[in-house]
C-alpha positions in Angstrom: -13.4 -33.6 -23.9 -9.8 -32.1 -22.6 -9.8 -29.3 -20.3 -6.8 -26.2 -20.4 -5.8 -25.0 -17.7 -4.6 -21.0 -17.1 -0.8 -22.5 -15.0 1.2 -19.6 -13.0 5.1 -20.4 -14.4 6.4 -17.8 -12.7 5.9 -14.4 -10.3 7.8 -11.5 -10.3 7.9 -7.7 -8.7 9.5 -4.2 -8.4 9.2 -1.5 -6.4 10.9 2.1 -7.0 14.2 2.8 -4.6 12.8 5.5 -2.4 11.2 4.6 0.7 8.5 7.6 1.7 8.2 6.3 6.0 5.7 7.1 8.4 8.1 9.7 9.4 8.7 11.2 6.3 5.4 12.2 6.3 5.0 13.1 9.9 7.5 16.0 8.3 4.6 16.4 5.3 1.0 16.9 6.7 -0.1 16.6 10.0 0.3 12.9 11.1 2.3 10.3 12.7 3.4 6.8 12.5 1.2 5.7 15.7 -1.9 7.3 13.7 -1.2 5.8 10.5 -0.2 2.2 12.1 -2.7 2.2 14.0 -5.5 2.8 11.4 -4.2 0.7 8.1 -1.0 -1.0 9.5 1.1 1.1 7.0 4.8 1.9 7.7 6.2 2.3 5.0 5.3 2.5 1.0 7.7 3.2 -2.1 7.3 6.2 -4.8 8.5 6.6 -8.4 11.8 8.9 -9.3 10.8 11.1 -11.3 10.7 10.0 -14.8 9.9 6.6 -14.1 6.9 5.8 -14.6 4.2 3.2 -14.8 5.1 1.1 -17.8 9.0 1.2 -16.1 7.5 -1.0 -13.0 5.6 -3.3 -15.3 8.9 -4.0 -17.9 11.2 -5.0 -14.6 8.1 -7.1 -13.1 7.9 -8.6 -15.9 11.2 -9.3 -16.6 11.8 -10.4 -13.3 8.6 -13.1 -13.9 9.7 -14.4 -17.2 12.8 -14.9 -15.3 11.5 -16.5 -12.8 9.4 -19.0 -15.2 12.6 -19.7 -17.2 11.1 -18.0 -20.3 11.8 -15.0 -22.4 9.5 -12.0 -24.3 9.1 -14.3 -27.2 7.7 -17.1 -25.5 4.4 -14.4 -24.5 1.8 -13.7 -27.1 -0.8 -11.7 -24.9 -0.1 -9.2 -22.2 -2.7 -7.9 -20.0 -1.8 -4.4 -17.5 -4.2 -3.5 -14.9 -3.6 0.4 -13.6 -5.4 3.1 -13.5 -2.2 4.9 -13.2 -1.9 5.2 -17.3 2.2 6.6 -18.7 -0.8 8.7 -21.3 -4.2 8.6 -21.9 -3.4 6.3 -24.9 -2.2 4.4 -26.0 -2.5 1.2 -23.5 0.2 1.8 -21.5 0.5 -2.6 -22.2 1.9 -1.6 -25.6 4.6 0.3 -24.3 5.6 -2.8 -21.5 5.1 -4.6 -24.9 7.5 -2.6 -26.7 9.9 -2.7 -23.7 10.4 -6.1 -24.0 10.8 -6.3 -27.7 7.4 -7.9 -28.2 6.2 -7.2 -31.9 3.7 -10.3 -32.6 0.7 -11.0 -29.7 -2.0 -8.7 -28.6 -1.1 -6.1 -25.5 -3.9 -4.1 -23.4 -4.8 -2.4 -20.4 -7.7 -3.2 -17.6 -8.8 -0.2 -14.9 -11.2 -1.9 -12.9 -8.6 0.3 -9.7 -7.8 -1.7 -6.8 -9.8 -5.3 -8.1 -7.8 -4.2 -11.6 -5.5 -7.4 -10.9 -7.8 -9.7 -10.9 -10.2 -8.7 -13.3 -6.9 -8.6 -15.0 -6.0 -12.4 -14.0 -9.3 -13.9 -14.9 -9.5 -12.3 -18.5 -6.5 -14.0 -19.4 -7.9 -16.9 -17.9 -10.5 -16.7 -20.3 -8.0 -16.0 -23.9 -5.9 -18.8 -23.0 -8.4 -21.1 -22.0 -9.7 -20.7 -25.5 -7.3 -21.4 -26.7 -6.6 -17.8 -28.8 -3.5 -17.7 -27.1 -0.8 -19.7 -25.2 1.5 -17.8 -22.7 0.5 -14.5 -21.2 2.1 -11.4 -18.7 -0.6 -10.1 -16.3 0.1 -7.3 -15.0 -0.8 -5.0 -11.9 1.3 -1.7 -12.6 1.2 1.9 -10.4 2.1 4.8 -9.7 -0.7 6.0 -7.4 1.8 8.8 -6.3 1.4 11.1 -8.9 -2.8 10.9 -8.6 -2.5 12.0 -4.3 -2.9 14.9 -3.3 0.0 15.6 -0.2 -1.9 17.6 2.0 -4.6 15.6 2.9 -3.4 13.5 5.4 -6.4 10.9 5.0 -5.6 9.9 1.8 -1.7 10.5 1.0 -0.7 8.3 3.4 -2.0 5.2 2.3 -1.2 4.6 -1.0 2.2 3.4 -2.8 4.0 2.6 -6.1 5.0 -0.6 -7.2 4.6 -3.3 -10.1 3.7 -7.4 -9.9 3.3 -9.7 -12.6 2.5 -13.4 -13.5 3.5 -15.1 -16.2 0.4 -18.0 -17.0 0.4 -20.9 -19.2 -2.4 -22.4 -21.2 -1.7 -26.1 -20.7 -3.8 -29.0 -21.5 -5.1 -31.7 -19.4 -2.6 -30.6 -16.2 -2.8 -33.9 -14.5 -1.8 -32.0 -11.0 -4.5 -29.8 -11.1 -2.5 -26.7 -11.0 -4.7 -23.2 -12.8 -6.8 -21.0 -12.7 -9.5 -22.9 -10.7 -12.7 -19.9 -10.7 -13.0 -16.3 -10.4 -16.1 -14.2 -9.3 -15.7 -10.4 -10.8 -18.2 -8.0 -9.8 -19.0 -3.8 -9.5 -21.6 -1.6 -8.9 -21.3 2.1 -9.7 -23.7 3.7 -7.3 -20.8 4.1 -5.4 -18.7 5.8 -7.5 -18.3 9.1 -5.5 -16.9 7.1 -2.5 -13.3 6.4 -3.8 -12.4 8.3 -6.9 -10.5 10.3 -9.1 -11.7 13.8 -8.9 -10.7 14.9 -12.9 -10.5 12.4 -16.3 -10.0 13.6 -19.9 -13.9 14.3 -21.2 -14.7 16.1 -17.4 -12.3 18.2 -16.7 -9.5 18.0 -19.4 -7.0 17.0 -15.8 -5.8 14.2 -13.7 -6.9 14.9 -10.7 -6.6 13.5 -7.3 -8.0 10.7 -5.3 -10.8 11.2 -3.2 -12.1 9.1 -0.6 -14.5 8.6 2.0 -12.7 6.2 3.9 -15.3 5.0 6.6 -17.9 4.1 3.9 -15.8 2.0 1.7 -14.0 0.2 4.9 -18.0 0.4 6.2 -18.7 -1.7 2.3 -15.4 -3.2 2.3 -15.5 -6.5 4.3 -19.7 -8.0 3.3 -18.3 -7.2 -0.4 -15.1 -9.1 -0.2 -17.0 -12.5 2.0 -19.6 -12.1 -0.4 -17.1 -13.4 -4.1 -14.9 -15.7 -1.5 -17.9 -17.7 -0.7 -18.6 -17.7 -4.4 -15.5 -19.1 -5.0 -15.8 -21.6 -2.6 -19.1 -22.3 -4.0 -17.6 -23.0 -7.4 -15.2 -25.1 -6.1 -16.3 -26.8 -3.1 -12.9 -25.6 -0.8 -13.0 -23.9 2.1 -11.1 -21.6 4.5 -10.2 -25.0 5.9 -8.6 -26.2 2.4 -6.6 -23.2 1.6 -3.1 -22.8 1.5 -2.8 -19.3 1.6 -5.5 -16.1 1.7 -4.0 -13.3 -0.3 -6.0 -10.3 -0.5 -5.8 -6.8 -1.6 -3.4 -4.6 0.8 -5.4 -2.1 1.6 -5.8 -1.8 5.5 -4.8 -4.0 7.9 -8.1 -3.9 9.5 -9.7 -4.4 6.4 -7.8 -7.7 5.8 -7.9 -8.6 9.8 -11.4 -8.8 9.5 -12.3 -10.5 6.8 -10.0 -13.3 7.3 -12.5 -13.8 10.4 -15.3 -13.0 9.4 -14.1 -15.8 7.0 -12.7 -18.0 9.1 -9.2 -18.3 7.8 -6.2 -18.7 10.2 -4.0 -16.1 10.4 -0.8 -18.2 10.0 -2.7 -18.6 6.2 -3.1 -14.5 5.4 0.2 -12.9 3.6 0.7 -9.6 4.5 2.8 -6.5 2.6 0.5 -3.6 3.4 2.5 -2.4 5.8 6.0 -2.5 4.0 4.3 -1.3 0.6 1.5 0.8 1.2 -2.0 0.2 -1.1 -0.6 -0.3 -4.1 -4.2 -0.4 -6.1 -3.5 -2.6 -9.3 -0.3 -3.9 -7.9 -0.4 -5.0 -4.6 -2.1 -8.8 -4.7 0.9 -10.2 -7.7 3.9 -8.1 -5.2 2.4 -9.9 -2.1 2.5 -13.3 -5.0 6.0 -12.3 -5.4 7.1 -11.8 -1.6 5.4 -15.4 -0.6 7.2 -16.4 -3.2 10.3 -15.3 -3.4 10.3 -16.5 0.3 8.9 -19.9 -0.2 5.4 -19.8 1.7 3.7 -20.3 -1.8 4.8 -23.7 -2.9 3.5 -25.5 -5.9 0.3 -27.0 -5.9 -0.4 -24.6 -2.7 -4.2 -23.5 -3.1 -4.1 -19.6 -3.0 -7.3 -17.1 -2.5 -7.2 -14.3 -4.1 -9.2 -11.3 -3.7 -10.0 -7.4 -4.2 -12.0 -4.4 -3.6 -11.6 -0.9 -5.3 -13.4 1.8 -7.2 -16.4 1.6 -8.4 -17.0 -0.4 -6.4 -15.8 -3.1 -8.1 -15.0 -6.3 -6.1 -13.6 -9.8 -6.6 -12.5 -13.0 -6.1 -9.7 -16.1 -7.9 -8.8 -19.1 -6.7 -5.6 -20.6 -8.0 -3.8 -24.3 -7.6 0.4 -22.9 -8.1 
């Protein structure tokens, strides 16, 4: 039987114009550039403008991905958008993106797995495409985390930023070069909810709330959970730290990224880092990093790219993609 693979056709990104530096933050809360860089590796992050919402960022990134793929919105019949900061409680932000792109066919929906959202969305889109139900999908991660930050809390407000990234995936039958999504592995454990969460919600408080995090607890769990799903990806495909070309992790904290790479035996020169420029953009961080590494020529056709993420819930996930 012939097989269908979900192949990456294009990648795009968007960052809001306003750049907030560590020096800027030092004027707002009791912190310093040295303190932030030492603990996180973050130097700058981007903040959405007043009136600029998550769907606006997503539309910009989607258009960039379509241009990179040489396609038009009419070529897309599915949109899966990962976000924890939707425009509205409902409808899904994805349908605003769909309308903004002028697409009137197919389906569009949101997916919520916090920082793991993009890998969850990629896996979801891959499974839809492999069934033959859809042909081309925009997989988007878009966030305006600045809207749920307590700007008086120096332990969290220094970590996050806004942005969006997108991939165009196409269902290809009998892909001769072996390109496409090779495997994905998704996990969650709700016992850890209170370690990273937002203290508001429609049903609980009738409010949006602010992000709350037990940083040391998140760090303590992160490396083990990340390596767990990466080992699963290697076992499922027969690949290894030696055979991958690029490791594109969720850009949350440089110390977590470095510790994970060391534990897995991934060479430092294979690790794509953008956390210093973007901060933690949650579901947008992996596609932003992919777009940066694709644009500067690092990630090329045929490269084996390992993705991983961990987020609130806890959720964690990996995917292996032949570019």
